[in-house]
FILUMRO-644666 format. One line per field, with one value per residue (C-alpha): residue number from 1; x, y, z. Coordinates in pm, whole numbers, always signed. Layout:
lonu c(NUM; ...) .
c1 c(X; ...) .
c2 c(Y; ...) .
c3 c(Z; ...) .
//
This chain:
lonu c(1; 2; 3; 4; 5; 6; 7; 8; 9; 10; 11; 12; 13; 14; 15; 16; 17; 18; 19; 20; 21; 22; 23; 24; 25; 26; 27; 28; 29; 30; 31; 32; 33; 34; 35; 36; 37; 38; 39; 40; 41; 42; 43; 44; 45; 46; 47; 48; 49; 50; 51; 52; 53; 54; 55; 56; 57; 58; 59; 60; 61; 62; 63; 64; 65; 66; 67; 68; 69; 70; 71; 72; 73; 74; 75; 76; 77; 78; 79; 80; 81; 82; 83; 84; 85; 86; 87; 88; 89; 90; 91; 92; 93; 94; 95; 96; 97; 98; 99; 100; 101; 102; 103; 104; 105; 106; 107; 108; 109; 110; 111; 112; 113; 114; 115; 116; 117; 118; 119; 120; 121; 122; 123; 124; 125; 126; 127; 128; 129; 130; 131; 132; 133; 134; 135; 136; 137; 138; 139; 140; 141; 142; 143; 144; 145; 146; 147; 148; 149; 150; 151; 152; 153; 154; 155; 156; 157; 158; 159; 160; 161; 162; 163; 164; 165; 166; 167; 168; 169; 170; 171; 172; 173; 174; 175; 176; 177; 178; 179; 180; 181; 182; 183; 184; 185; 186; 187; 188; 189; 190; 191; 192; 193; 194; 195; 196; 197; 198; 199; 200; 201; 202; 203; 204; 205; 206; 207; 208; 209; 210; 211; 212; 213; 214; 215; 216; 217; 218; 219; 220; 221; 222; 223; 224; 225; 226; 227; 228; 229; 230; 231; 232; 233; 234; 235; 236; 237; 238; 239; 240; 241; 242; 243; 244; 245; 246; 247; 248; 249; 250; 251; 252; 253; 254; 255; 256; 257; 258; 259; 260; 261; 262; 263; 264; 265; 266; 267; 268; 269; 270; 271; 272; 273; 274; 275; 276; 277; 278; 279; 280; 281; 282; 283; 284; 285; 286; 287; 288; 289; 290; 291; 292; 293; 294; 295; 296; 297; 298; 299; 300; 301; 302; 303; 304; 305; 306; 307; 308; 309; 310; 311; 312; 313; 314; 315; 316; 317; 318; 319; 320; 321; 322; 323; 324; 325; 326; 327; 328; 329; 330; 331; 332; 333; 334; 335; 336; 337; 338; 339; 340; 341; 342; 343; 344; 345; 346; 347; 348; 349; 350; 351; 352; 353; 354; 355; 356; 357; 358; 359; 360; 361; 362; 363; 364; 365; 366; 367; 368; 369; 370; 371; 372; 373; 374; 375; 376; 377; 378; 379; 380; 381; 382; 383; 384; 385; 386; 387; 388; 389; 390; 391; 392; 393; 394; 395; 396; 397; 398; 399; 400; 401; 402; 403; 404; 405; 406; 407; 408; 409; 410; 411; 412; 413; 414; 415; 416; 417; 418; 419; 420; 421; 422; 423; 424; 425; 426; 427; 428; 429; 430; 431; 432; 433; 434; 435; 436; 437; 438; 439; 440; 441; 442; 443; 444; 445; 446; 447; 448; 449; 450; 451; 452; 453; 454; 455; 456; 457; 458; 459; 460; 461; 462; 463; 464; 465; 466; 467; 468; 469; 470; 471; 472; 473; 474; 475; 476; 477; 478; 479; 480; 481; 482; 483; 484; 485; 486; 487; 488; 489; 490; 491; 492; 493; 494; 495; 496; 497; 498; 499; 500; 501; 502; 503; 504; 505; 506; 507; 508; 509; 510; 511; 512; 513; 514; 515; 516; 517; 518; 519; 520; 521; 522; 523; 524; 525; 526; 527; 528; 529; 530; 531; 532; 533; 534; 535; 536; 537; 538; 539; 540; 541; 542; 543; 544; 545; 546; 547; 548; 549; 550; 551; 552; 553; 554; 555; 556; 557; 558; 559; 560; 561; 562; 563; 564; 565; 566; 567; 568; 569; 570; 571; 572; 573; 574; 575; 576; 577; 578; 579; 580; 581; 582; 583; 584; 585; 586; 587; 588; 589; 590; 591; 592; 593; 594; 595; 596; 597; 598; 599; 600; 601; 602; 603; 604; 605; 606; 607; 608; 609; 610; 611; 612; 613; 614; 615; 616; 617; 618; 619; 620; 621; 622) .
c1 c(-1952; -1801; -2011; -1733; -1835; -2084; -1950; -1830; -2000; -1675; -1515; -1344; -1407; -1084; -877; -1026; -959; -602; -531; -530; -221; +36; -139; -180; +172; +343; +109; +71; +260; +29; -285; -173; -95; -443; -601; -404; -510; -874; -855; -718; -993; -1264; -1132; -1117; -1496; -1507; -1342; -1653; -1858; -1573; -1563; -1941; -1917; -1660; -1877; -2200; -2048; -1815; -1882; -2253; -2319; -2104; -2255; -1907; -1940; -1565; -1552; -1848; -1675; -1353; -1542; -1714; -1377; -1233; -1526; -1472; -1101; -1180; -1438; -1197; -921; -1155; -1259; -898; -788; -1064; -974; -611; -717; -906; -607; -373; -576; -703; -390; -251; -587; -638; -295; -394; -705; -506; -244; -505; -682; -352; -264; -606; -579; -224; -330; -627; -385; -183; -476; -535; -808; -995; -1043; -1196; -1417; -1570; -1612; -1865; -1699; -1948; -1836; -1473; -1572; -1761; -1459; -1239; -1484; -1756; -1559; -1245; -1450; -1593; -1243; -1120; -1419; -1347; -985; -1084; -1376; -1483; -1128; -1026; -1347; -1384; -1053; -1135; -1485; -1365; -1098; -1352; -1599; -1330; -1213; -1574; -1670; -1370; -1480; -1839; -1735; -1502; -1784; -2033; -1982; -2351; -2478; -2191; -2308; -2660; -2524; -2319; -2622; -2710; -2362; -2436; -2765; -2602; -2313; -2560; -2764; -2454; -2328; -2669; -2703; -2340; -2362; -2698; -2574; -2259; -2461; -2696; -2410; -2228; -2546; -2597; -2243; -2270; -2601; -2435; -2186; -2469; -2642; -2317; -2283; -2632; -2562; -2227; -2367; -2659; -2429; -2186; -2467; -2693; -2694; -2818; -3076; -3213; -3181; -3394; -3623; -3513; -3501; -3809; -3665; -3336; -3523; -3724; -3406; -3253; -3570; -3583; -3221; -3277; -3583; -3386; -3104; -3359; -3502; -3155; -3072; -3401; -3307; -2976; -3165; -3398; -3108; -2926; -3246; -3284; -2923; -2960; -3292; -3131; -2808; -2998; -3290; -3098; -2846; -3128; -3320; -3008; -2952; -3317; -3280; -2955; -3129; -3414; -3182; -2941; -3222; -3348; -2998; -2946; -3277; -3163; -2830; -2624; -2502; -2408; -2593; -2261; -2174; -2514; -2477; -2124; -2237; -2528; -2317; -2053; -2322; -2469; -2120; -2086; -2414; -2249; -1960; -2205; -2475; -2218; -2110; -2397; -2328; -1949; -1970; -2203; -1950; -1677; -1883; -1939; -1570; -1477; -1704; -1544; -1200; -1308; -1437; -1119; -890; -1103; -960; -614; -585; -656; -339; -176; -69; +283; +173; -113; +124; +402; +307; +285; +626; +777; +623; +759; +1104; +1082; +984; +1261; +1511; +1384; +1419; +1775; +1862; +1707; +1897; +2218; +2160; +2082; +2344; +2585; +2636; +2308; +2375; +2315; +2139; +1891; +1835; +1764; +1522; +1341; +1304; +1269; +948; +627; +568; +290; +406; +112; -79; -389; -624; -926; -1099; -1056; -1431; -1503; -1670; -1419; -1564; -1587; -1357; -1068; -1109; -774; -638; -276; -228; +100; +176; +492; +498; +850; +1051; +916; +620; +254; +6; -371; -583; -918; -1199; -1569; -1725; -1629; -1328; -1091; -924; -955; -855; -541; -436; -495; -244; +50; +60; -47; -387; -481; -239; -201; -298; -71; +210; +436; +450; +790; +912; +1239; +1285; +1220; +927; +690; +616; +983; +972; +904; +558; +673; +939; +696; +446; +710; +786; +422; +168; -204; -519; -860; -1179; -1355; -1133; -1107; -1013; -961; -1077; -765; -645; -613; -236; -223; -440; -219; +116; +7; +143; +487; +797; +883; +1071; +794; +669; +500; +694; +589; +234; +209; +352; +106; -191; -82; -54; -401; -547; -651; -580; -926; -766; -580; -912; -1067; -1127; -794; -625; -451; -493; -871; -1024; -1206; -1434; -1515; -1473; -1413; -1786; -1762; -1600; -1745; -1670; -1437; -1252; -1202; -1076; -825; -692; -658; -463; -242; -176; -69; +183; +319; +591; +727; +681; +875; +555; +211; -117; -428; -777; -982; -865; -1046; -1397; -1556; -1400; -1565; -1406; -1229; -1073; -989; -797; -597; -521; -414; -180; -10; -17; +177; +477; +455; +413; +729; +934; +749; +621; +244; -59; -385; -735; -914; -1265; -1241; -1046; -887; -741; -630; -435; -215; -68; +210; +34; -305; -389; -738; -856; -1138; -1273; -980; -717; -516; -683; -469; -185; -97; -133; -472; -486; -368; -635; -905; -815; -749; -969; -1348; -1410; -1174; -1329; -1673; -1568; -1402; -1690; -1929; -1689; -1642; -2019; -2063; -1777; -1919; -2268; -2126; -1933; -2240; -2454; -2211) .
c2 c(+450; +779; +987; +988; +639; +775; +725; +1030; +1108; +1179; +849; +669; +295; +224; +452; +291; -64; +27; +58; -322; -329; -362; -684; -814; -728; -1034; -1268; -1060; -1308; -1592; -1378; -1249; -1605; -1711; -1422; -1514; -1879; -1769; -1548; -1838; -2063; -1808; -1740; -2116; -2110; -1865; -2125; -2345; -2126; -2130; -2510; -2517; -2288; -2521; -2825; -2671; -2526; -2826; -3184; -3131; -2963; -3222; -3512; -3618; -3842; -3846; -3468; -3457; -3700; -3500; -3182; -3350; -3474; -3124; -2978; -3240; -3155; -2785; -2846; -3053; -2795; -2514; -2704; -2786; -2426; -2291; -2553; -2444; -2081; -2173; -2367; -2075; -1820; -2025; -2037; -1685; -1516; -1703; -1567; -1212; -1232; -1372; -1099; -822; -968; -994; -634; -515; -694; -570; -214; -233; -319; -6; +235; +461; +392; +700; +528; +219; +442; +589; +273; -2; -342; -492; -244; -347; -713; -685; -520; -811; -1078; -983; -708; -917; -1207; -970; -857; -1215; -1291; -976; -1073; -1429; -1358; -1005; -869; -1160; -1190; -821; -857; -1198; -1108; -774; -949; -1211; -944; -761; -1082; -1189; -853; -874; -1224; -1106; -809; -1035; -1280; -1014; -644; -545; -802; -705; -344; -461; -641; -335; -104; -160; -59; +312; +266; +1; +234; +510; +275; +144; +497; +597; +307; +287; +571; +455; +101; +223; +423; +135; -118; +101; +139; -238; -309; -52; -205; -548; -392; -248; -586; -755; -506; -587; -961; -923; -699; -934; -1233; -1054; -891; -1194; -1183; -823; -897; -1194; -1025; -730; -926; -726; -1014; -886; -538; -684; -914; -616; -413; -705; -751; -381; -378; -701; -549; -238; -448; -656; -339; -222; -559; -549; -200; -346; -628; -382; -179; -492; -623; -299; -322; -687; -622; -365; -561; -879; -733; -508; -775; -1029; -783; -722; -1098; -1135; -856; -1009; -1349; -1204; -1003; -1295; -1539; -1302; -1269; -1647; -1684; -1421; -1598; -1309; -1513; -1877; -2087; -2175; -1809; -1738; -2037; -1927; -1567; -1657; -1910; -1642; -1396; -1652; -1732; -1362; -1356; -1466; -1214; -931; -1031; -1082; -718; -610; -825; -803; -425; -460; -686; -433; -158; -370; -453; -86; -12; -295; -157; +189; +52; -152; +144; +371; +168; +123; +498; +582; +709; +461; +571; +674; +883; +1040; +1181; +1298; +1662; +1611; +1445; +1733; +1979; +1775; +1780; +2159; +2185; +1947; +2162; +2469; +2286; +2185; +2541; +2667; +2407; +2515; +2871; +2761; +2725; +2442; +2384; +2198; +1854; +1563; +1366; +1647; +1670; +1298; +1320; +1609; +1445; +1081; +883; +965; +1334; +1531; +1869; +2101; +1815; +1901; +1662; +1702; +1415; +1433; +1449; +1711; +2036; +2318; +2530; +2243; +2271; +2021; +1706; +1776; +2128; +2204; +1904; +1918; +1612; +1431; +1072; +1023; +704; +422; +631; +531; +809; +770; +970; +1074; +1277; +1293; +1109; +1281; +1461; +1296; +1027; +741; +967; +1073; +713; +626; +892; +721; +409; +636; +479; +840; +1108; +1431; +1749; +1971; +1948; +1648; +1325; +1191; +862; +911; +1233; +1083; +1215; +927; +1063; +1012; +649; +350; +226; -128; -10; +224; -54; -282; -10; +70; -192; -120; -267; -121; -107; -307; -614; -772; -1135; -1326; -1667; -1835; -2013; -1843; -1871; -1722; -1429; -1351; -1403; -1163; -893; -1055; -1080; -1371; -1569; -1572; -1907; -2089; -1912; -1567; -1685; -1824; -1506; -1285; -1502; -1481; -1101; -1069; -1330; -1525; -1870; -1975; -2028; -2334; -2491; -2460; -2788; -2771; -2532; -2240; -2425; -2376; -2183; -1880; -1835; -1525; -1206; -1427; -1430; -1777; -1609; -1365; -994; -1013; -1311; -1133; -825; -1026; -1194; -852; -729; -1039; -961; -608; -714; -1035; -854; -660; -327; -14; +190; +65; +237; +95; +228; +135; -228; -352; -216; -560; -727; -791; -618; -930; -1017; -651; -647; -953; -809; -477; -651; -839; -533; -327; -552; -503; -126; -99; -180; +28; +377; +361; +575; +429; +561; +510; +551; +370; +497; +152; +181; +538; +423; +209; +534; +753; +1064; +1153; +1386; +1534; +1585; +1836; +1977; +1839; +1998; +1887; +2072; +1943; +1701; +1562; +1268; +1120; +1275; +1616; +1636; +1521; +1814; +2080; +2009; +2009; +1844; +1557; +1514; +1507; +1244; +1026; +1056; +931; +652; +558; +547; +328; +105; +65; -8; -268; -436; -433; -585; -872) .
c3 c(-1460; -1583; -1816; -2074; -2172; -2425; -2776; -2965; -3293; -3474; -3376; -3661; -3661; -3847; -3623; -3313; -3436; -3529; -3157; -3150; -3370; -3083; -2978; -3333; -3451; -3294; -3485; -3800; -4022; -3929; -3969; -4309; -4416; -4302; -4495; -4809; -4777; -4734; -5043; -5247; -5111; -5189; -5538; -5596; -5569; -5863; -6086; -6060; -6303; -6555; -6542; -6584; -6889; -7046; -6971; -7108; -7424; -7474; -7354; -7284; -7620; -7799; -7600; -7481; -7166; -7112; -7100; -6858; -6621; -6646; -6563; -6267; -6138; -6171; -5974; -5701; -5678; -5657; -5381; -5173; -5221; -5112; -4798; -4704; -4753; -4528; -4267; -4286; -4234; -3918; -3785; -3856; -3659; -3363; -3144; -3206; -3149; -2823; -2727; -2825; -2608; -2314; -2353; -2359; -2055; -1865; -1953; -1841; -1506; -1453; -1534; -1297; -1016; -1092; -1114; -814; -561; -686; -1022; -860; -646; -963; -1169; -1109; -1083; -1330; -1596; -1548; -1546; -1875; -2038; -1936; -2056; -2308; -2482; -2520; -2655; -2919; -3012; -3052; -3276; -3477; -3538; -3624; -3858; -3965; -4004; -4225; -4423; -4497; -4677; -4822; -4937; -5073; -5280; -5392; -5502; -5702; -5874; -5932; -6089; -6322; -6425; -6479; -6691; -6888; -6959; -7067; -7010; -7043; -6792; -6562; -6558; -6471; -6163; -6059; -6062; -5688; -5563; -5516; -5321; -5100; -5008; -4917; -4696; -4516; -4451; -4312; -4072; -3956; -3702; -3567; -3517; -3341; -3089; -3012; -2991; -2737; -2532; -2528; -2411; -2133; -2024; -2008; -1766; -1555; -1548; -1445; -1160; -1028; -1041; -866; -592; -538; -496; -263; -65; -44; +337; +339; +71; +262; +600; +492; +263; -42; -289; -470; -520; -643; -879; -1001; -1060; -1250; -1455; -1545; -1658; -1852; -2018; -2109; -2253; -2446; -2599; -2701; -2855; -3048; -3173; -3294; -3464; -3640; -3775; -3886; -4048; -4245; -4362; -4463; -4637; -4865; -4917; -5004; -5201; -5441; -5558; -5596; -5812; -6021; -6066; -6175; -6427; -6559; -6589; -6796; -7018; -7059; -7148; -7417; -7560; -7562; -7747; -7999; -8042; -7903; -7602; -7554; -7299; -7131; -7089; -6931; -6694; -6598; -6554; -6327; -6135; -6074; -5965; -5725; -5592; -5508; -5310; -4987; -5003; -5080; -4832; -4557; -4576; -4353; -4050; -4100; -4076; -3776; -3605; -3685; -3521; -3210; -3205; -3238; -2943; -2745; -2833; -2722; -2390; -2336; -2393; -2175; -1888; -2036; -2102; -1737; -1575; -1338; -994; -1092; -1391; -1198; -939; -1169; -1117; -743; -742; -935; -692; -404; -563; -589; -226; -129; -321; -138; +191; +107; +10; +330; +529; +359; +469; +823; +1089; +1010; +1377; +1420; +1559; +1321; +1593; +1650; +1274; +1253; +1544; +1380; +1037; +1147; +1181; +1000; +932; +762; +630; +554; +390; +189; +14; -207; -387; -767; -835; -567; -669; -733; -453; -201; +102; +112; +318; +481; +515; +609; +836; +1030; +1238; +1350; +1477; +1609; +1545; +1759; +1875; +1856; +1788; +1809; +1569; +1713; +1562; +1494; +1202; +877; +1020; +768; +982; +734; +447; +632; +695; +327; +222; +393; +167; -124; -173; -245; -356; -160; -343; -133; +118; +182; +378; +476; +622; +806; +614; +268; +66; -9; -358; -444; -330; -547; -456; -400; -157; +18; +76; +221; +476; +557; +660; +687; +839; +770; +970; +698; +659; +315; +277; -46; -166; -35; +277; +613; +589; +240; +347; +646; +474; +199; +431; +465; +249; +21; +282; +543; +666; +951; +1228; +1109; +1058; +1413; +1563; +1371; +1471; +1835; +1822; +1667; +1906; +1596; +1738; +1622; +1279; +1407; +1514; +1167; +977; +789; +1028; +857; +526; +545; +256; +398; +96; -106; +98; +403; +469; +619; +921; +1171; +1153; +1453; +1306; +974; +1155; +1358; +1045; +879; +1183; +1167; +800; +897; +1161; +1006; +810; +1113; +929; +1021; +992; +1088; +995; +1158; +1089; +1395; +1372; +1683; +1628; +1572; +1878; +2211; +2511; +2638; +2303; +2253; +2582; +2479; +2135; +2287; +2530; +2245; +2019; +2272; +2218; +1842; +1870; +2080; +1766; +1508; +1429; +1430; +1350; +1483; +1421; +1752; +1881; +2214; +2517; +2551; +2200; +2263; +2566; +2338; +2207; +2341; +2216; +2067; +1777; +1753; +1396; +1357; +1032; +833; +1061; +1361; +1646; +1931; +2010; +2351; +2583; +2652; +2998; +2877; +2609; +2849; +3076; +2815; +2512; +2544; +2205; +2287; +2632; +2474; +2216; +2476; +2723; +2455; +2361; +2726; +2780; +2474; +2583; +2933; +2801; +2565; +2846; +3073; +2799; +2770) .
//
């Protein structure tokens, strides 16, 4: 998780929570209505002491049974009205707040899909998961309860204090004495609670990450007998989270101790003073009963301030964590500067072309600019040290229309990174990449990714059917015919023999299938849409030599109709290509046919001799 997740000391809770306003605005009328209803309900409870005062000083003192029964009936009516009003408040907020939570969760998921791969490389999945579940649940609870009742209880306290001062000004001042110390205590503990609440929520994200990794990596854990170490890691994180939660509880206990003790002491002092004044005849018994009843009715609004403020702090932290993700620049915004630079370079190119000879043949121009072309491409990862060399440095490469080029290089030479730049999984930091002469940074991403299809060395399948996984790479109108063709190309006919055929659920990550089966389905997904440009990152590494030969034979027919860049490690895969590019140290060291590079380039010959030896040994072992 990025280090910026630590809370800032100058963060304003109110300013942070106000960021929720765009989500609350559509339901503001209903929420305000609910708050108004709750205020009326709460203030209805303050009428009880006034009725008691009338009963004590009137019917009770006069021994009037009719008046007592009338007072009792009035209290019953007030109680029923209060209960109905609070029920109405709950009904008013339930549906809209569920909609707010759903809307925020949908926006978060949609935004995560638009964030660049570099963002997902930096963030632990458990942290993102906790923001979409625990944090949003806290925000829904905040909108449903603390937000409303801070307003309701504040209004109730103001009305109650006015009633108290109106009944007896001196006793009212006695009850107001604890206000100043309570404000000081709340201000002192607010910052401490915020820090601990943020730490707890981050630790929940860390714990979620451990659980998720343990579930997805259960085969590795069991295979290497690492269940004890994983359990120990989980226990340590749980213990740390427990300690943080206990720290929160201690702070909240201190707040509640002060908020509850000081008003209770004030009520006790008012009771003693009021009793003395009743004995002296300066105060009626009914007034003292009404005063104490009003003071007791205000206990809940006052004592609730502590945990309501604590919930607000937790909600502010949850809001902060939510918008840390939402504020991350999506792919289009992140590359705005690069796009502008590309436009400048394109303008320069057009000006240069205008100055060039107008007699150049249009066919030759199309041949020069067509296909997939890398123009002085540079790439450096966003979190790389400033003095670190770029992963790719001034890469110039041209794959002509309809040509297949193999990309060969030692481990760490930048092959996979180069292939990831074509569909803009990463954004170039220098130079240009063009498809048929059009700069990819000027293309709409959706259009770009319909032109370019990819398959990675590590295939990823989703918890869906075989058919749904494969057809994910096709357009909207694709059906059974396209699916069958793609499975035939990838030699993935095994899918038809599964229990429900291509309607079989492959399970999470496709782990119910073998590595070779997953890789063949990923290859089928890449070719099912008949893309104009195909980028394959060592797509046959998990296949045995016999299946590989069958796949290569079928793949040749597909490659005849597309422009392809294939990362290759085996000579058999290299021989699918028309030409080969050798990538060394982030640069293109040589380009030529397989045979030419074997004769003329020692590094290439060395790489291929090692690959050939490995390939032969593998075939012999089988």
